[in-house]
Every structure is written in structure tokens, then in C-alpha cells.
N, C-alpha and C positions, 0 to 999 in steps of 0.2 A: 141236358147237357148240349151245348151248342158246339158245332165243329167248324173249323176254318179249312178251306181247301188247302191240302198240303200233300205233296209227295216228296218225302225227304229220304234221300239215299245217303247213308252215312258209311264212310270207310274210316276205320281207325287203325293207324299203324303206329306201333310203339317203336320209336327210334331212339338212339342213344343220347342225343344232345338236346337240352331244353331250349325253349325260347325260339326266336326267329333267326333268320340268316342261314348260312350254309352250315351243314353239320357233318361230322365224321360218321361213317357207317358203323353198324354194330359188328361184333366179332364175326368172322367168317363161320358159317355153319349154324349160327344162332337160329332157333326155331321161331317161326311165326305161327300164330293161331288165327282162325277166322270164325266169326259168328255172324248170323243174319237176324234181321228183325223187320217187322212191318206192322202198321196200325192204320185202321180206317180213320181218315180225317176229313170226311166229306163236309162241306160247309152247310150251314142252315139256310133255309129259304129266306129271302129278304136281304141277304148279305150284299153289300156293294161289290161290284166286280170291276176289274180293269181301272183302278184308281177312281171309281165312281163315274167313269165316262160313258158307260153303257148301261143297259137295263140291269137292274138287280136280279139276284137269283130267283127264278120263277119255278124251275124244275131241276131235278138232278138227273142228268143224262148219263153220267158215269160216276160210279163210286170211286173216290180217290183214296190214296193210301200214303202212309209214311213207311218207307222201307229202307233198309240199310245193311251194310256189312261192317264188321269190326275185325281188324287185324291186330293181334297182340304180339308184341316182340319183347324188347328188353328194357324199355324206359318209358318216356311220356307218350301218350297217344297222339295220333294225328287224325283229324276228322275231315272228310269231304262230304258235302251234302248237296243233293239236287232236289229242288222243291217245285211242286206243281202250282206255283203262283205266277202271276205275270211279272212281278218284280218284288224285290226286298231291298230297301234303300236306307242309307244313313243310319240313324240309331235303331231302326228295325233290323238292319243287317248286323249291327253290333250286338243287339240283344240275342239274336239267333245264335251267333257264334259263341257268345258268353255262356248261354244256357247249355249248349252242347259241350263246351269245354268243361264246365263244372260237373256235368253228368258223367263224363268219362275220365275226369282227373287229369286235365291237360291245360296249358295256357291257351288263350284265344288266338294267339299267333299261329297255332298249329291247327286251326279250324278254317276250312274254306266252305262257304255256302253259296249255292247257285240256284237260279230258277230255270225251269224248262220253258217258261214264257207263254203258256196258253192264255188267251185273252179273256176267256170267260171264267176267270179266277181272280182272287183279290190281289191288289198291289199294296204292300205293307211298308209304312215309313213312319216311325214314331216321332221323328223330328218334324215332319210336315203336319202330323196330327196335332202336335202341341201348338203349332202356329195357327192352325185352323180353329182349334178349341179356344184359343185366346181371342179369336175374332167371332166366337159364337157359332161356328159351323163345324164343330168337331163331329166325327163320324161320317162326314160326307164322302170321304175317300175310301175308308174301310172301317170295319168294326174292330177297335183295338182290343176289346175283351176277347173276342173270338180268336184274334191273332195270337194273343199271349197264351191262351189255352192250347192252341195248336203247337206253339213253340215248346211249352211245358210237356205236352204229350210226346213230342218227338224226342226230347231229352230223356224222358222216362223210359221210352222204348229202347233207346240206345243203351242206357244203363242196364236194363234188364237183360239185354242180349249177351252181355259179357260173360254170364255164367254158363252159356252153352257153346263156348268156343271149341273148335276142333283144329287139329294141326293142318297147316297150309303147306302144300308141297310144290305147286307150280303156278306160274302166271302164264296166260295165253294172250296172244295178240294177233289181230288180222284185220283186213278191211275188205269191203264189198262195194261195188258200184251201185248207186241208186239212180234209176232211170226215170226221167220225166216227172220230177218233183221240184227241184230247186231251179230258180232263175234269179238273176240279179234284178233288183228293183229299179235300178238307175239306168235309164236309157239315154245315151249321150248323142247329141247332134253332130254335124260336121265340124262345128266350131269348138267342140269339146265340152260344151255346156250340157247340163242335164235338161232334156226337153220333155221327158215323160217319166212318170213313176209308175211301176207295175207292182201293185201291192199284193197281199196274200190271195185275194180273189180279184179277177180282172175280166171285164167283158169288152174292153177296148180291143178291137181286132188288130189295129196297128201295133199296139203294145204286145199282144200275144204272138204276133207274127215275128217280132224282133228276136234276135238270137238270145240264147240263155245268158250270155255275158259271163262275167267273172264269178265263178262258184267253185266250191270244192265238192265234187260229185261223189266222193267216197264217204261212207260211214265207217268209222273206226271202232274197234272192239277190244276191250281188255277183260280177260276172264280170270277167275280165281278157282283153284282146284285143290281138293283134299284127296290125294291119290287119283283114282279114276273118276271121282265124283265131282261134277261141276257145282260150285257153291254160289257163284255170282257172275253175272255178265254185265259189264258197263259199256254203253255205246255212246258215241259222240258224232253228231251230225249238224252241220251249219245251215240252218234254215228256220225262218219263222214257222212255228208249229201249228198255225190255225188255218182251217179251210174256210170256215165262216164263223162269225161270232156276233155278240151284241144283242142276242134275242132272249137272254135270261136263262139259257140252258147251261148249267155248270158242267164243264167237260174238260177232259185232258186232250181232246181233239185227236188229230191223226197220228201224232207221235206217240201218244199214250195207247192208241189202238194198236199201233205196230208193236209196241212193247208187250201188250197183252197177247198178241199173236205168237210172239216168240216164247212167252211163258207157257203157252199151251203146248208148243213143240218141244221145249226143253224144260220140263216142270221141276227138275231137281235144282235149277239155278234161280236165284233171285235176279230179275232183270231190271236194270237201272239205266235211265237215259239222261244224258247231259246235252243241252243245246250248245253247239259250237259258236263260232263267230258269225252269226247269221243276221247281223243288224241290217245289212243291205241285201239280204237274200230272202225270197219267199216263193210260194208256189204259183204266183200269178199267171205265168205263161201256160200252166197246165191246169188251172183251176178257175172256173167261172163263178164260184161261190154257191153252187147248188148243193144241198145236203147230201145227195147221192154220190157226190164226188169225194166226200170224206173217206169212206172205206176204200176207195180206189187208191187215193194217195197213201193211205195206211198200208195197203198191201204192197205197194211199190217200195216203201221204206222197209217194211218187214222183209222183203226179198233181199234187199241189200244187207240187212242185219244177218240174215241166214247165210248169205255168201261170205260175210266176214267171219261168222262162226265156223263155217266149213273150211275156210282157208287158213285158220289160225295156226300159229306155231306155239308150242308149249315149251317153256324152259323152267328148270328147277329154280326155286327161290328160297332164300333165307333172309333173316333180318339184316344181314350184312349187305344184301343187294338193294336195300331200301334207303333212300335219302330224301330229305325235304329241304327246300331252299326258299327263303322269303326275301323279297325286295320291296320295301315301302316306297311309294312314289307320290309326289305332289303334282296333281294334274292342273294345267293352266286354265284359269277361269275365263269364260267367254267375255269379251269386252262389253257386250250389250247388257250384261247382268249387273245392274247398279242397285245396291241394297235399298237406298232411300226410295227410289222409283218403284221398286217391286212392292215395298211395304205400303206405299201410297195407293198403288193399284189394288192391292189386296183389301184395303179398307173401304173401297168403293162398293157399297152395297147394291148399286144399280147394275153391276156386272153379273153376267150369268154365273151360276154356281160352279160350273166346270171351269170357267175362266179363272175364278178365284182360287180353285184348287191348283190349277196350273201355276199361278203366280206364287202360291204358297210353296209348291215344290221347287220352283226357281229360287225362292228366298232361302229355303232350307239348305240347298246345295251351296248357295253363295256364302251364307254365314259359316257353313262347315269348312269350306276351303279357306276363307279369310281367317279362320281360327287356327290355321296351320295343320289341319287334318291331312293325313296321308293314307292312301289306299294300298293295302298289302297285296302284292302280286306273289304268286307261289308256284312252285314246280315240284311235283312228286316224281321221283325216279324209282322205277321198279325194274332193275336189271337193264334190258335194252329199251324199256318203255319210258317215255317222258311225257307227263301230263301237266300242261300249263293251266293255271287257274287265273282268269282274267275278269275285269269288271265290265259292267255296262252292256249296252247293245252294240257290241263291237263289230266292225265291218270285216268281211271275210278276208280282205287283203292281209290282215294281221295273222290270221291262221296260216295262210299260204306262205307268208314270210317266215314264220317260225319253222315250218317244215323245211324250207330251203336253208335255214341257218344250220340245222343239224340233220342232214340227209341220212347219216349213218344210224340215227335213232328212229324209233317208232314214236312220232310226236302226235299227241292228241291235245285238243284244247277244249276247255269248258269256259264259256263266256257267261254273261248275265250273272256276275257276282254282284257286288254292291252296285245298285242301279241309280244311285243319286244323281249321277251326271248324265243319264240318258244315253243317247247315241254317241259313239266314238268313231269318227270317220278318219280317213287319211288326210294329209295336209292338202293335197291337190283337190280333193273332193269339196273342200270348203270354198274353193274358187269356182267350182263348177255349178254350185247351186243344187236345188233339189230338196225334197222333204227331209231327208236324214240330216242335212247340214243346217236346217232352220232352227226354230225355237226348241225343237226336241233334243238338240245337242247343247249341253251346258259347258262344254270345254272349247278351248281355242285351237286353231290349226296346229300349233306347236306340240299338241299332244302326241302326234305320231313319233316325233324324235324321242320323247320321254319313254313311250312304251316300247319302241324298238330297241333302245339301249337296255331297258330293263329286261326284256325277254332274252337278250343275248347273255346278260349276267346270270339270269336264272338257270339256264340250261347248261348241263355239263358239257365239256369239250368232247367227250367220247363216252 
């Protein structure tokens, strides 16, 4: 049996109203139940990693798992999923959501899938794979059979967990400061242009000496309780999760290590981590890329997670306190992406294989958007807690903006949903230049207006 790298964290909430869009809450006092599950989904050696752009899997540094919780209420389930892959895109994202939906008996509109984004893991995109296979280079980006097996195992584990549900009584929420981990990757000069990029690891002394820049220094936590027993802990932190990568060592990196530390300290709860809007945030100011720095970053993040746990406030919850809202959006296509030109470049066999994979990914997204495809944005309301589910490598300004929109609520954000579009920057960033606004972003600057308006619609007024 071959395994694909996967850490899937599933939350299933049964709420009263089917389909997408805003829903009415369940009857006051309606009971929620909760179940947990996990499964080992470590990838086989030889698997392509990080969209085939780095060395394939040569060793297993960390055993990876599929893990989740299921909340059962009064109607159709709602599923949230966090996956230890670098990305899930286009029809890969569709397939994951569809499989989970079928497993728990709910429509795909009530399923949100995200990645934690460690780079020594697969990037899965069945749309791009079909394009590459048609050009005779299928499997260059990821192993589709391994990916489908992992998706099926995740769905089966979610389905099995439903029989072990227990009554859920409370939800907790808190936040803790994370010191000396995150720093903004984009360093601007006096003219407002991006003059330097500080990536996940950095040995440029000038870049490391620059201020942290715009970040969200807090890790946020949402916990689920059955009486006095903690059942699950969900954490949200906006930062690229890798300390070093590309050497063939399959790993969940420092965010996974931090999660494991918390599991040892609070063993009764299943610990699940979601990457926030960390597209332009990484550890470069505090990380020179040396292997010994990985556990240091992990310990700092774990300390913030512990502070969030210790500061949390618990409130009673029933199905009537749970709501789900979905807003589908059409993202503006970048002007530079022209279908005929991309297809011509892809057919050029003299190009490096990685370049052809990049062109195929560009082509997949271009065709998807031109077909009229919309990306579903979603918001889960749990009493005073509001969790936004967003696509792509979203820049941290979106997370900060969402918190300012509803300061009376405890707002968390999970980014890295469907990653077909790559980076999503603010409008001004596209005029500033820099890595994030280059070819790795497949959307136009007008994307900020689209997402800002949608976030406002998604979140409740109070």
C-alpha cells in the first residue's frame, strides 16, 4: 500500500439548512455531538514533493497523519479539513471536498478543505495532471494514484468516526503571542517599492536586520469540550510553516512539531493546525535555514499555542449557536495569462520540466476561470467565534482586515484552501513588485475588492 502525505483535520457540524449560503440556526438547546479520528498517511519514498519542484521523497523525517473531529447536530454535516500537503488545487480540491461530502452525507458546499503548506509534501491538482499527461509528462508534479488513495482513506476515517460521537457541551477560544517566528517577507524601500524579499530561511544580514513588518503575531485557538474533557484543539497562525526544505525529507516541519508538543502536554485532545493568511509571512528574520533551528521555531510556536490554551474562555454551545455561510466569488484573471501562449509554451519540449509544470498550472487555472468557475468562501459561526475559510496563499493583510471588520467577535482565518490561483496579494502590492506579485500570483489586483466585500458578507453583524 502506498501512502500520500496527508494531515486531514475534519470538523463536521450538522446544521439545519442544506446547501450553500446563509442558514437559520437550529432550535435553541439542540444537542451537538463530537467524534474524533486519525489515520497514518505518510507518503511512499520516491513521491514528488512541492509540485515536483524539489527533490523527491528520500526519507521519512516525520510520520504524518489524517486527523479530525466530527460534530453532529440536527441536519446536514459541515466539514472542515486541514491537510499536511503544500497545496490542493482545482479539481484536486473539488475531489477532496466531494469525497468527504459523500463520506459524511452532506453536499460539497458544506465542506472546506485547507492545507498547512509544509513544502516537503505533495502538491495535488488533478486538472494540471490531466494537462501534463496529455503532453506525455504525467506524474511529474505528484503521484495521482497516491493522492486518490489518501483522499479515500481520509473519507473512510471520517465516516468511521461517526459511530463514536459523544455529547459536546462547550467551545473554548483564546489567543497567545508568538515571539520571534513570523516576519513579513516583503521589505519596502523609501519609494514604496519592494526592494528585498525575506523568505522562510534567510542569511542576508540586511534582510534579517529589517523590522518584522506587517504580521499577526498571535496564534488563535478554538477548542471543543465534552464536559470537563477537552476533545479537540484547533489553532490558527499566519506564517509559512517551513524552516528548511527541498532535501527529500518528508516532514510536517516546525508547525507540525509544535502541534506534536501540544499533544504531549494535553493528550486528551486531538490537536489540529490551520495555516492562516501567511502568504507574505515567513520565519526568515529569525531563521538562517540550519536544521537545528527547526525545533527552536517549533518551541516558540508551541509556547504561543500553550498561552492561547491557558487564556481561553469556555462558553456553552448547542446546535442553535452554530451557523454556516458561503459566498462564491469569481476571482479576476491576471492579464498576463493568455491561454494560447501558455499552451504553446507547454508544448515546447526544450523547456525544463519544472518550467513546463509551471505553465501547465497556469493553463489549468486560466481555463478554470474562463469556464466561469467560482471559489466558495465560507464562514463558520460558533457562538462568539467566527472562522473564515479562504483560498490560496493569502497575504496577512486580509486576516487583519477581517479582524477589524468584526472586533466584537473572535475571528480566526484558515487560508490555503483551493490553491489554483497561487498567491493573493493586496491591490497596492501589485504596484510595489516583489516575488509574491510575480508569476506565482494568477489573479489581478482587483482581487482585493472582491475578497474584502465577500468577507464582509460572510461574517455576521454581531
